[in-house]
C-alpha positions as CSV (number, residue, x, y, z in Angstrom):
1,M,0.0,0.0,0.0
2,K,1.3,3.5,-0.9
3,S,2.2,5.8,2.0
4,I,2.2,9.5,1.9
5,V,3.7,12.0,4.4
6,L,1.8,15.3,4.4
7,D,3.9,18.5,4.7
8,T,2.8,21.7,6.4
9,N,2.0,23.6,3.2
10,A,-0.4,20.8,2.1
11,L,-2.1,20.6,5.5
12,L,-2.6,24.4,5.5
13,R,-4.0,24.4,2.0
14,F,-6.5,21.9,3.1
15,L,-7.4,23.7,6.3
16,L,-7.5,27.2,4.9
17,K,-9.0,26.3,1.4
18,D,-7.1,29.4,0.1
19,N,-5.9,27.5,-3.0
20,P,-8.9,25.4,-4.3
21,A,-6.8,23.2,-6.6
22,Q,-4.3,22.3,-3.9
23,S,-7.0,21.9,-1.3
24,K,-8.9,19.5,-3.6
25,I,-5.7,17.4,-4.0
26,V,-5.3,17.0,-0.3
27,A,-9.0,16.3,0.2
28,E,-8.8,13.6,-2.4
29,T,-5.8,12.2,-0.7
30,F,-7.7,12.1,2.6
31,E,-10.6,10.4,0.9
32,K,-8.2,7.6,-0.4
33,A,-6.9,7.2,3.2
34,K,-10.4,7.0,4.5
35,K,-11.1,4.2,2.0
36,R,-7.8,2.5,3.1
37,E,-6.4,2.8,-0.4
38,I,-3.3,4.6,0.9
39,V,-1.8,5.5,4.3
40,V,-1.4,9.2,5.2
41,Y,1.2,10.2,7.8
42,L,1.2,13.5,9.7
43,L,4.3,14.2,11.7
44,S,4.2,16.2,14.9
45,A,6.7,18.7,13.3
46,V,4.0,19.5,10.7
47,I,1.4,20.3,13.4
48,I,3.9,22.3,15.4
49,E,4.8,24.4,12.3
50,A,1.1,24.7,11.4
51,V,0.4,26.2,14.9
52,Y,3.1,28.7,14.3
53,V,2.0,29.7,10.8
54,L,-1.7,30.0,11.8
55,E,-0.9,32.1,14.8
56,K,1.9,34.3,13.4
57,N,1.2,34.6,9.6
58,Y,-2.5,34.3,9.6
59,T,-3.1,35.9,13.1
60,F,-5.6,33.3,14.1
61,P,-6.6,33.4,17.8
62,R,-5.3,30.5,19.9
63,S,-8.8,29.2,20.3
64,D,-9.2,28.9,16.5
65,V,-5.8,27.3,16.1
66,R,-6.7,24.7,18.7
67,D,-10.1,24.0,17.2
68,I,-8.8,23.7,13.7
69,L,-6.0,21.3,14.6
70,E,-8.0,19.3,17.1
71,G,-10.3,18.5,14.2
72,I,-7.4,17.0,12.3
73,L,-6.2,15.1,15.4
74,K,-9.6,13.4,15.5
75,V,-9.4,12.0,12.0
76,S,-8.9,8.3,12.6
77,Y,-7.7,7.4,9.1
78,I,-4.7,9.7,9.3
79,E,-1.6,8.3,11.1
80,I,-0.5,11.1,13.4
81,E,2.8,11.0,15.2
82,H,2.3,11.7,19.0
83,R,-1.4,12.3,18.5
84,N,-2.1,12.2,22.3
85,I,0.8,14.6,23.2
86,L,-0.3,17.0,20.5
87,G,-3.9,17.0,21.8
88,I,-2.9,17.7,25.3
89,S,-0.5,20.4,24.1
90,L,-3.2,22.1,22.0
91,N,-5.4,22.4,25.1
92,L,-2.6,23.9,27.2
93,Y,-1.6,26.2,24.3
94,H,-5.2,27.5,24.3
95,N,-5.2,28.1,28.1
96,T,-1.7,29.6,28.6
97,R,0.5,32.2,27.0
98,S,3.4,29.6,26.5
99,S,4.6,28.8,23.0
100,F,3.3,25.6,21.5
101,I,6.7,24.2,21.0
102,D,7.6,24.7,24.7
103,I,4.3,23.0,25.7
104,F,4.9,20.1,23.3
105,I,8.5,19.6,24.6
106,F,7.2,19.6,28.2
107,Q,4.4,17.2,27.4
108,Y,6.7,14.9,25.5
109,S,9.2,14.7,28.4
110,K,6.3,14.1,30.8
111,Q,4.7,11.4,28.6
112,Y,7.9,9.4,28.4
113,N,9.0,10.3,32.0
114,F,12.2,12.0,30.8
115,A,14.0,14.7,32.7
116,L,13.8,18.1,30.9
117,L,17.0,20.1,30.7
118,T,16.1,23.7,30.0
119,F,17.3,27.2,30.9
120,D,14.0,28.6,29.7
121,K,12.1,30.0,32.7
122,K,8.7,29.8,30.9
123,L,9.3,26.2,30.0
124,K,10.3,25.4,33.6
125,N,7.0,27.0,34.8
126,L,4.9,24.7,32.7
127,S,5.3,22.0,35.3
128,K,3.2,24.2,37.7
129,I,0.2,24.3,35.3
130,P,-2.4,21.6,36.0
131,V,-3.3,19.5,33.0
């Protein structure tokens, strides 16, 4: 079975529908994945970059970014790296002022019970926020 890795640009075209031709290609790809004709992979790095682009380039409010990307995380026929960590991170991102990448790093270390070495005070303070 053919496998496809989706990049950030393709994901954003699908989500924003700002380029109908490209959005249609991604939608058709997702439809093939839904029918189990192909496997679509979405890396955590793509979600992390999408959060940044939606917030900084498109100035979406955090609540909209969370809602949009949570919708993608719920799609069962897309293989998403670290789906659970991304979901928890999106909720914290919505409820804090911390950067998404800091939240993801913190949640990753917590999920795998890794010590976190950081000099970033904001990142250190994440451990004080209840999940």
